[in-house]
C-alpha positions as a Markdown table, in Angstrom:
| # | Residue | x | y | z |
|---|---|---|---|---|
| 1 | Met | 19.6 | 5.2 | -8.9 |
| 2 | Arg | 19.7 | 1.8 | -8.7 |
| 3 | Leu | 17.1 | 2.2 | -5.4 |
| 4 | Ser | 15.2 | 4.2 | -7.8 |
| 5 | Gly | 14.8 | 1.5 | -10.2 |
| 6 | Asn | 14.0 | -1.4 | -7.7 |
| 7 | Leu | 11.1 | 1.2 | -6.1 |
| 8 | Glu | 9.8 | 1.4 | -9.3 |
| 9 | Gly | 10.0 | -2.6 | -10.0 |
| 10 | Glu | 7.9 | -2.7 | -7.2 |
| 11 | Met | 5.6 | -0.3 | -8.0 |
| 12 | Glu | 5.1 | -2.1 | -11.4 |
| 13 | Thr | 4.5 | -5.9 | -9.8 |
| 14 | Leu | 1.8 | -4.2 | -7.0 |
| 15 | Asn | 0.2 | -2.8 | -10.3 |
| 16 | Lys | 0.5 | -6.4 | -12.3 |
| 17 | Glu | -1.1 | -8.2 | -9.3 |
| 18 | Met | -3.6 | -5.7 | -8.7 |
| 19 | Ser | -4.5 | -6.5 | -13.1 |
| 20 | Arg | -3.6 | -10.7 | -12.4 |
| 21 | Leu | -6.4 | -9.8 | -9.8 |
| 22 | Arg | -8.9 | -7.7 | -11.4 |
| 23 | Met | -8.6 | -5.5 | -8.5 |
| 24 | Asp | -8.0 | -2.7 | -10.9 |
| 25 | Lys | -11.6 | -3.0 | -12.7 |
| 26 | Leu | -13.9 | -1.9 | -10.6 |
| 27 | Gly | -11.8 | 1.2 | -8.8 |
| 28 | Ala | -12.4 | 0.1 | -5.4 |
| 29 | Trp | -8.7 | -0.4 | -4.5 |
| 30 | Arg | -5.9 | 1.5 | -5.0 |
| 31 | Ile | -2.1 | 1.3 | -4.1 |
| 32 | Ser | -1.1 | 3.7 | -1.5 |
| 33 | Lys | 2.7 | 5.2 | -0.2 |
| 34 | Val | 1.6 | 5.6 | 2.7 |
| 35 | Asn | 4.5 | 3.7 | 4.1 |
| 36 | Glu | 7.1 | 4.3 | 1.7 |
| 37 | Asn | 9.5 | 5.0 | 4.3 |
| 38 | Phe | 8.9 | 2.3 | 6.2 |
| 39 | Glu | 7.8 | 5.4 | 9.1 |
| 40 | Leu | 3.8 | 4.6 | 9.1 |
| 41 | Ser | 3.9 | 0.6 | 9.9 |
| 42 | Pro | 7.7 | -0.8 | 9.8 |
| 43 | Ser | 6.6 | -4.5 | 9.3 |
| 44 | Tyr | 4.1 | -3.1 | 5.9 |
| 45 | Pro | 5.8 | -3.2 | 2.7 |
| 46 | Arg | 6.5 | 0.2 | 1.3 |
| 47 | Tyr | 3.5 | 0.2 | -1.1 |
| 48 | Val | -0.1 | -1.2 | 0.5 |
| 49 | Ile | -3.2 | -2.2 | -1.5 |
| 50 | Val | -5.8 | -0.3 | 0.3 |
| 51 | Pro | -9.9 | 0.2 | -0.5 |
| 52 | Ala | -9.8 | 3.0 | -2.8 |
| 53 | Gly | -12.2 | 5.4 | -0.2 |
| 54 | Ile | -9.8 | 5.6 | 2.5 |
| 55 | Thr | -6.8 | 8.4 | 2.5 |
| 56 | Asp | -4.0 | 7.7 | 3.6 |
| 57 | Gln | -4.7 | 10.7 | 5.9 |
| 58 | Met | -7.3 | 8.2 | 7.4 |
| 59 | Leu | -4.8 | 5.5 | 7.3 |
| 60 | Val | -2.7 | 7.5 | 9.0 |
| 61 | Glu | -5.3 | 7.9 | 11.6 |
| 62 | Val | -6.4 | 4.3 | 12.1 |
| 63 | Ala | -2.6 | 3.3 | 12.6 |
| 64 | Lys | -2.0 | 5.3 | 15.5 |
| 65 | Phe | -4.8 | 3.0 | 17.9 |
| 66 | Arg | -4.1 | -0.8 | 16.5 |
| 67 | Gly | -1.1 | -3.1 | 17.1 |
| 68 | Ser | 2.3 | -2.3 | 15.5 |
| 69 | Arg | 0.3 | 0.5 | 13.7 |
| 70 | Arg | -0.8 | -2.1 | 11.1 |
| 71 | Phe | -4.0 | -1.2 | 9.2 |
| 72 | Pro | -6.5 | -2.5 | 6.8 |
| 73 | Ala | -5.3 | -3.3 | 3.7 |
| 74 | Val | -4.6 | -6.5 | 1.3 |
| 75 | Val | -2.0 | -8.7 | 2.4 |
| 76 | Trp | -1.1 | -12.3 | 1.2 |
């Protein structure tokens, strides 16, 4: 149960940060769960902000040919 609460907290924090940066206003960005189990890119967080027009499947395909399986995402 505690892990689930932490995951919800992570998502809430990310949503607040998107709002603070006004990234939620135009629908150009979204939060992806593609790396939720750290299987796609172990060096990325479980939730990532990506362009809204890019599907999770596209991220999987792009990661196949990039160093450390990293894909385009908002980071700071």
